[in-house]
Structure formats: structure tokens, C-alpha cells
N, C-alpha and C positions, 0 to 999 in steps of 0.2 A: 656583175656575175646576174644575169639574167634566172635564170632557171637551174635547177637540178634535175636531172634524170635518170632514173638506174636501171640499168638492163641487165637481164640475167641470163646467162648462156646455159646450153642446153644440159649440158654438164654439172654434178654438183660441184666438181673438182676446181671450176675456176669461175668466180660469178664477176666480171669485172662492175666496177662502179664508174660512171659516167659523169663527168661534170660538163657542161656546155657554157662557155663566155660569149657573149656576142662582143665583136670585134668590129674597127672599122669597115675591113671590106668583108668579111665573113664569120662565118663562126669557127671557135677554136676550141676543140675537145679533147680534153684531157681524162683517161682512162686510170684507173689505178685495179690491184689483183690484191688478195688476202697476202699478208705478210707468214711468209715460210714458218717462220719462227717468231711468234710473237712474244714468248717469255723471254728470249733472249736479245740483249742491248746489240745489236753491230752498227755499223755505219756503213751507209752507199755512197759512194760520189761518181759523179757524173760529168762530165766535159761536153761542152757543145761550142769546139773551136772555129766555125765558121758563122757565127753569129752577125745578124747585119740589120741593119733600121736606117731611118733615115734622120737627119738631123732638122728638128725642125725649123729652125732659123734659116739655112741656107737651102735647103733640101739635096744637099748633098749624102752620098751613104755614108754610112757611119761600119765600121768593122769590130769585132771583137771577142773575145771567146766567156761565154757565162759558164760557171762552175758551180754547181750543186751539190751538196754534201748537206745529208739528213740521216737521220736516227726516224727509223721508222718505229710508226704506231701499231693499228691495224692491218694498215693498208702499205702499200709500197706502189712505185708509180710506173705505168706500161711506159717503156722507153717510143715505141714507134709512135705512139699517141703525142711524147712528148716534142719530139722529132717536127711532126707536124704544125704542134703548138708554137715552136720556136721562129717556123718558117714564118707563120702570120705578120711576123714583124717586122718583115723585109723591104716592106712598102710605107711602113706608118711612123709618121715624124711622131717620135718621142725622144726627150731627153735621156742620157744615160742613166741620172739617177732614177728618174721617173719607172725607166723600164724593168730595172735591177728590182725596184721595189714592189711592180707589179706581178712579178714572175713569180717571186716571195708567198704574195698575196696569193694568188691563184694556186700555185702548189701546194701550201698550206692547206687552204680551202679544200682541194680536191683528196689531202689522203692524212691529213691529220697527223703529221710527223710528231714526235716525243719535241725533237730539235731538227733547227734546217739554218743554212747558210746557204744563199747565194753571193755569187761576186760576180762582177762587170767588169770584165780585164779589157777595157778599148784601147784600140789600137791607135799611134801616136796623130794626131793632127794641128797641125799649125804648130808643130815644138812641141804640144802639151801629151802628155799621158795622164788617163785616168781611169781610176780603178774605185768602183763602188760596191761594198759590204753590206749586204741586211740580213739581218738575224733575228733568227725567232725560237723562243723556247719556250716549250709547255707550261 
């Protein structure tokens, strides 16, 4: 993480918090917004079924699904920025274990959840299927 840059919207109701991460090819931005029910514990589940990255050993594309489940603290993840953040991995050489943990670290830094689990469920390659689960608890 290179820098944290908070922006304020013109309206008092929506104040996005923006965290910028410098990637290999460009800047990834994760935006958040205030939790509409901070006093209530509830779970948010997000599925990114078209995740792609590149195998750092072979240069071949890797495909899978990233599943994010979290109980928000004061902020929630803005989905459009999450989509663009996930797309940034498309041309990046990274192992399954590293990408799953990096996504968890970046999302925790962006929204400070009470709990979060990121599951990288990767497609079969060479007869081997891999599922990586990374967890955070406050």
C-alpha cells in the first residue's frame, strides 16, 4: 500500500473512503461507504466468478472464483471499485495462495471489518483443483 487518500463527496450522506494500492501495471482503488447499520451485526457475501490471473511459472492464464464474506465494521466495500480492483489481477503473475491473501489484506485495510473470509476457488489445471481460504478476525 503506497498511500491512503480520503475523498469527500459533496453530499453529507455519502462519504466514500478511497484506498489506493500500487500494482504491477496500474493503480488499484478500493472505495468504501459508511455502514448503514453499524450497530447491527450482519453478513455480506460477494462472489466474483470470473476471476483471472496468470501463473507465474508458466505464464498461462489461471481461472477461478473469489468469494468474499464479511461482517462490516464502520464501512462497507463499494462493489464497482471492487470489480475494477479484481480485474487488475488479470495480467499479473501470482500464485493462488498469494492472491487470496493479498485480496484479504487489501480489503481489510480498506474497510476494517469485524470479520472477513476470502476464498479463492480455482479451476482444475493439470488434474489438480485448489481452494485457498484466508480469514481475518478483529
